C-alpha positions as CSV (number, residue, x, y, z in Angstrom):
1,M,-0.3,0.2,0.0
2,P,1.1,3.5,-1.4
3,N,2.0,6.1,1.4
4,I,-0.5,9.5,0.8
5,V,0.3,12.3,2.1
6,V,-1.9,15.6,1.7
7,L,0.0,18.7,2.2
8,D,-2.2,21.7,2.1
9,G,-6.2,19.5,2.8
10,H,-8.0,22.2,4.3
11,T,-9.7,24.1,1.5
12,L,-10.8,20.8,-0.1
13,N,-12.4,19.3,3.3
14,P,-12.4,22.2,6.4
15,G,-14.1,19.3,7.8
16,D,-17.1,18.8,6.7
17,L,-16.8,15.7,4.0
18,S,-14.6,12.3,5.2
19,W,-11.2,10.7,4.0
20,S,-12.5,7.4,3.8
21,A,-12.2,6.8,0.6
22,L,-9.0,8.0,0.0
23,E,-7.5,6.0,2.9
24,T,-8.0,2.6,1.9
25,L,-5.6,3.6,-0.9
26,G,-3.1,3.1,0.9
27,T,-1.4,4.1,4.5
28,V,-2.5,8.5,4.6
29,H,-1.3,11.4,6.6
30,I,-3.2,14.4,6.1
31,Y,-2.2,18.0,7.0
32,E,-4.4,20.9,6.5
33,R,-1.9,23.4,5.8
34,T,2.3,23.0,4.8
35,P,4.9,25.7,5.3
36,A,7.2,25.5,2.7
37,N,10.4,24.7,4.6
38,L,8.1,21.7,6.0
39,V,7.2,19.6,2.7
40,H,10.6,17.8,2.8
41,E,10.1,16.4,5.7
42,R,6.5,15.7,5.9
43,A,6.4,14.4,2.1
44,A,10.3,12.9,2.7
45,Q,8.4,9.2,2.8
46,A,5.7,9.4,-0.4
47,E,4.7,7.8,-2.9
48,I,1.8,10.2,-3.8
49,I,1.4,14.3,-2.6
50,I,-1.9,15.1,-2.6
51,V,-1.8,19.1,-3.5
52,N,-4.3,22.4,-4.1
53,K,-1.9,25.3,-4.0
54,Q,1.2,24.0,-2.4
55,I,4.2,24.8,-4.9
56,I,5.6,21.3,-5.9
57,D,8.6,23.5,-8.0
58,R,12.1,21.8,-9.1
59,E,13.6,22.0,-5.5
60,T,11.0,20.3,-3.8
61,L,10.8,17.4,-6.1
62,S,14.9,17.1,-6.2
63,K,14.3,16.0,-2.4
64,L,11.1,14.1,-3.1
65,P,13.2,10.3,-4.0
66,H,10.2,7.8,-3.2
67,L,7.7,10.0,-4.9
68,R,5.6,8.9,-7.9
69,F,2.9,10.7,-8.1
70,I,1.6,14.0,-8.1
71,A,-2.3,14.2,-8.1
72,V,-3.7,18.1,-8.2
73,S,-6.6,18.8,-6.0
74,A,-7.9,21.3,-8.2
75,T,-8.4,22.3,-11.8
76,G,-5.3,24.7,-12.3
77,Y,-1.5,23.5,-12.1
78,N,0.8,26.1,-12.2
79,N,2.3,25.5,-8.6
80,I,4.2,22.2,-10.2
81,D,7.0,22.3,-11.9
82,L,5.8,20.2,-14.8
83,E,8.9,21.0,-16.6
84,A,10.9,19.1,-13.4
85,A,8.2,16.2,-12.6
86,A,8.0,14.8,-16.4
87,E,11.8,14.9,-16.2
88,S,11.9,13.0,-12.6
89,G,8.9,10.4,-14.5
90,I,6.4,11.8,-12.2
91,P,2.9,12.0,-13.8
92,V,0.3,15.1,-12.6
93,A,-3.2,14.6,-12.5
94,N,-5.7,17.3,-12.4
95,V,-9.2,17.6,-11.9
96,A,-11.9,19.3,-13.7
97,G,-15.6,20.7,-13.9
98,Y,-16.2,19.6,-10.8
99,S,-17.1,23.1,-9.1
100,T,-19.3,24.4,-13.1
101,P,-22.5,23.9,-11.0
102,A,-21.2,25.2,-8.1
103,V,-20.0,28.8,-10.2
104,A,-22.4,29.3,-12.0
105,Q,-24.7,29.8,-8.7
106,H,-21.4,32.5,-7.4
107,V,-22.0,34.3,-10.5
108,F,-25.7,34.8,-10.0
109,A,-25.7,35.3,-6.3
110,M,-23.3,38.1,-7.1
111,I,-25.9,39.0,-10.0
112,L,-28.7,39.2,-7.5
113,A,-26.8,41.1,-4.8
114,L,-26.4,43.8,-7.0
115,T,-29.3,44.0,-8.7
116,S,-31.7,43.4,-6.5
117,R,-29.6,44.8,-3.4
118,V,-31.5,42.3,-0.9
119,G,-28.8,42.8,1.7
120,A,-28.5,46.6,1.3
121,H,-32.3,46.7,1.9
122,D,-32.2,44.3,5.0
123,Q,-29.9,46.2,6.5
124,S,-32.0,49.0,5.8
125,V,-34.7,48.0,7.4
126,K,-32.8,47.3,10.3
127,A,-31.1,50.3,11.0
128,G,-34.8,51.9,11.7
129,D,-36.2,52.4,8.0
130,W,-39.1,51.1,7.3
131,F,-40.4,52.3,11.0
132,S,-39.8,55.8,10.1
133,C,-40.6,54.9,6.1
134,P,-44.3,57.2,5.1
135,D,-45.5,54.1,2.7
136,F,-45.7,51.2,2.6
137,S,-42.6,50.0,0.3
138,Y,-39.3,51.7,-0.3
139,T,-36.4,50.5,-2.5
140,L,-32.8,52.1,-2.0
141,G,-32.6,53.2,-5.6
142,T,-33.9,51.8,-9.1
143,I,-33.5,47.9,-9.2
144,P,-33.3,46.2,-12.6
145,E,-34.8,43.4,-14.3
146,L,-32.5,40.7,-15.1
147,S,-34.5,40.6,-18.2
148,T,-34.3,43.8,-19.7
149,L,-30.8,43.3,-19.2
150,K,-27.9,41.8,-21.4
151,L,-25.6,39.4,-20.1
152,G,-22.1,39.0,-21.5
153,I,-19.7,36.2,-21.2
154,Y,-16.0,36.4,-21.3
155,G,-14.8,32.5,-22.2
156,F,-17.6,29.7,-23.3
157,G,-16.2,26.5,-22.0
158,R,-18.4,24.2,-19.3
159,I,-19.2,27.0,-16.8
160,G,-19.7,29.6,-18.9
161,Q,-22.2,27.7,-20.7
162,A,-23.6,26.7,-17.6
163,V,-23.9,31.0,-16.6
164,A,-25.5,31.1,-20.2
165,K,-28.2,29.0,-19.5
166,V,-29.1,30.4,-16.2
167,G,-28.8,34.1,-18.3
168,L,-31.7,32.6,-21.1
169,A,-33.9,31.0,-17.7
170,H,-34.4,34.3,-16.1
171,G,-34.8,35.3,-19.3
172,M,-32.0,37.4,-20.1
173,E,-30.7,38.2,-23.7
174,V,-26.6,36.1,-23.3
175,L,-23.5,37.1,-25.9
176,A,-20.6,35.8,-25.8
177,H,-16.9,35.6,-26.4
178,H,-15.0,33.0,-27.1
179,K,-12.0,31.3,-29.8
180,H,-14.1,28.5,-30.6
181,P,-18.0,30.3,-31.6
182,Q,-18.7,27.4,-34.1
183,R,-17.1,24.6,-32.1
184,D,-19.4,25.4,-29.1
185,A,-22.5,27.3,-30.5
186,M,-25.4,27.4,-28.3
187,E,-29.3,28.1,-29.0
188,G,-30.3,31.8,-28.0
189,V,-26.7,32.6,-27.1
190,K,-24.8,35.7,-30.0
191,F,-21.4,35.5,-30.1
192,V,-19.4,38.4,-30.7
193,G,-16.3,40.7,-30.5
194,L,-14.9,41.5,-27.2
195,Q,-15.3,45.1,-27.2
196,E,-18.8,44.9,-28.4
197,L,-19.2,42.5,-25.8
198,F,-19.0,45.1,-23.4
199,Q,-20.6,47.8,-25.4
200,Q,-23.8,45.9,-25.4
201,C,-24.2,43.9,-22.5
202,N,-25.3,45.2,-18.8
203,I,-23.4,42.5,-17.1
204,V,-20.1,40.8,-18.5
205,S,-18.8,37.9,-16.4
206,L,-15.5,36.7,-16.9
207,H,-14.6,32.6,-17.3
208,A,-11.5,32.8,-19.8
209,P,-8.5,31.3,-18.6
210,L,-5.6,33.5,-17.7
211,N,-2.7,33.5,-20.7
212,E,0.3,36.8,-21.3
213,D,-2.5,37.6,-24.2
214,N,-5.7,38.5,-22.0
215,F,-3.6,39.4,-18.4
216,E,-4.9,43.1,-17.0
217,I,-7.5,42.7,-20.6
218,V,-10.4,44.3,-19.1
219,G,-9.7,47.8,-17.5
220,R,-10.6,51.2,-18.0
221,N,-11.2,51.6,-22.0
222,L,-13.9,48.2,-22.2
223,L,-15.8,49.0,-18.6
224,S,-16.2,52.3,-19.8
225,S,-17.6,51.2,-23.0
226,M,-20.8,49.5,-20.7
227,P,-24.4,50.9,-21.0
228,K,-26.3,51.2,-17.8
229,P,-26.8,50.1,-15.1
230,S,-23.6,48.0,-15.9
231,F,-21.9,45.5,-13.4
232,L,-18.8,43.2,-13.7
233,I,-18.7,40.3,-12.1
234,N,-15.1,38.3,-12.4
235,T,-15.0,34.5,-11.0
236,G,-12.6,33.2,-13.0
237,R,-9.0,35.0,-12.5
238,G,-7.7,37.8,-10.2
239,G,-5.1,38.5,-13.5
240,L,-8.2,39.0,-16.3
241,V,-8.4,42.4,-14.2
242,N,-6.5,45.9,-14.0
243,E,-7.3,45.9,-10.1
244,E,-6.6,49.3,-10.6
245,E,-9.3,51.0,-13.1
246,L,-11.6,48.7,-12.1
247,A,-11.9,50.7,-8.5
248,A,-11.3,54.0,-10.4
249,C,-14.2,52.8,-13.0
250,L,-16.4,52.1,-9.7
251,K,-15.5,54.8,-7.6
252,E,-16.6,57.2,-10.7
253,N,-20.0,55.4,-11.5
254,I,-18.2,55.0,-14.8
255,I,-19.6,51.3,-14.2
256,S,-22.6,50.7,-11.5
257,G,-21.1,48.1,-9.6
258,A,-19.1,44.6,-9.6
259,G,-19.0,41.2,-7.9
260,L,-15.9,39.4,-7.2
261,D,-14.4,36.0,-6.3
262,V,-11.0,36.4,-7.1
263,L,-8.1,38.8,-6.7
264,Q,-4.6,38.6,-8.1
265,Q,-3.2,38.6,-5.1
266,E,-4.8,35.9,-3.0
267,P,-5.1,36.5,0.1
268,P,-4.8,40.3,-0.7
269,Q,-3.5,42.8,1.1
270,K,-4.7,45.2,3.7
271,D,-5.0,48.2,1.8
272,H,-6.3,47.1,-1.7
273,P,-7.9,49.6,-3.6
274,L,-11.4,47.4,-4.5
275,I,-12.1,46.1,-0.9
276,G,-14.1,49.1,0.9
277,L,-16.1,50.1,-2.0
278,P,-19.6,50.1,-1.2
279,N,-20.5,48.7,-4.7
280,C,-18.0,46.0,-5.0
281,I,-19.1,43.1,-3.6
282,I,-15.7,40.6,-3.0
283,T,-15.4,36.9,-2.0
284,P,-13.0,34.9,-1.2
285,H,-12.3,32.3,-3.7
286,V,-14.7,30.4,-3.0
287,A,-17.6,29.7,-5.9
288,W,-16.0,26.4,-6.3
289,A,-16.2,25.2,-3.1
290,T,-20.2,24.4,-2.7
291,Q,-20.2,21.0,0.0
292,A,-21.5,19.3,-3.1
293,A,-18.5,20.3,-4.9
294,R,-15.8,19.7,-2.9
295,Q,-17.2,16.2,-2.9
296,R,-17.2,15.3,-6.5
297,L,-13.6,17.6,-6.5
298,M,-12.8,14.5,-3.4
299,E,-14.3,11.5,-5.1
300,E,-12.3,12.7,-8.8
301,V,-8.3,12.4,-7.0
302,V,-9.4,9.3,-5.6
303,L,-10.1,8.1,-9.2
304,N,-7.0,9.7,-10.4
305,I,-5.0,8.0,-8.1
306,K,-7.1,4.4,-8.2
307,A,-5.6,4.5,-11.7
308,F,-2.4,5.5,-11.7
309,M,-2.4,2.8,-9.2
310,V,-3.3,0.3,-11.8
311,G,-1.3,1.9,-14.8
312,E,-3.9,3.5,-16.4
313,E,-3.0,7.6,-17.4
314,R,-6.5,9.8,-16.2
315,N,-6.7,13.1,-16.4
316,R,-3.4,13.6,-16.8
317,V,-1.3,17.3,-17.3
């Protein structure tokens, strides 16, 4: 039975899931978090390691002589030195698609929070505003109806497609910008250029993978072209957005609001320009983290390890 070490298990399982399926595969050691200086000590005898965001670079790999397989408990794997792993004959497997329903849910939680302003109205009532209201009803501002707004989706993979379906269900006109519009065509969705996406849509939700070509692609130029009301949603990657320019656009009311689940640096610094702005909702990278999504992730990690143990390739990167 192999020696299996989980180096940063807390985000996958903060205590509401079971490790039992993993524990049937070998001798398992689980660490909630591992400081960089303890990776060698904790994984020295490991044949299989499970990592989420733990950095596994060339130097680390050189100190793990028994390592045979790296299971990534996430979709992204830029924390792994794939070249060094390949040179050492260590395969790496990730998990894709497990969080699609969870992220689509979070996108619309943010959209509804920004448009219907449920939280703000609740706080207003708790502050006593309704008690002193001369009318039976009041609003804190104009409440737009989703069916009157256009939804734009940047990146039309699994999550983008799921978001489009929810938008269509709300009666929204849905536009998308995507590298493969013919391959991923969907009834009711119109594909347009990036500039046109922002020029036409009241809400733009970002779902494209981050690369050197689209780093900080969303800034003042695109945001200032959006029709009012205008909202930016980012549950993809923080690097897609120029955060200083977004902060300026929010302060100047160039756009109406933003909902962000990702930032360029995570955790952020205390003086981050977007934190504290009244028209900007920020959640701590939790869109992926419903219990059901993490359960699917756990199951896929176990299946990836089982496949490796019987000599099969599964979800290799």
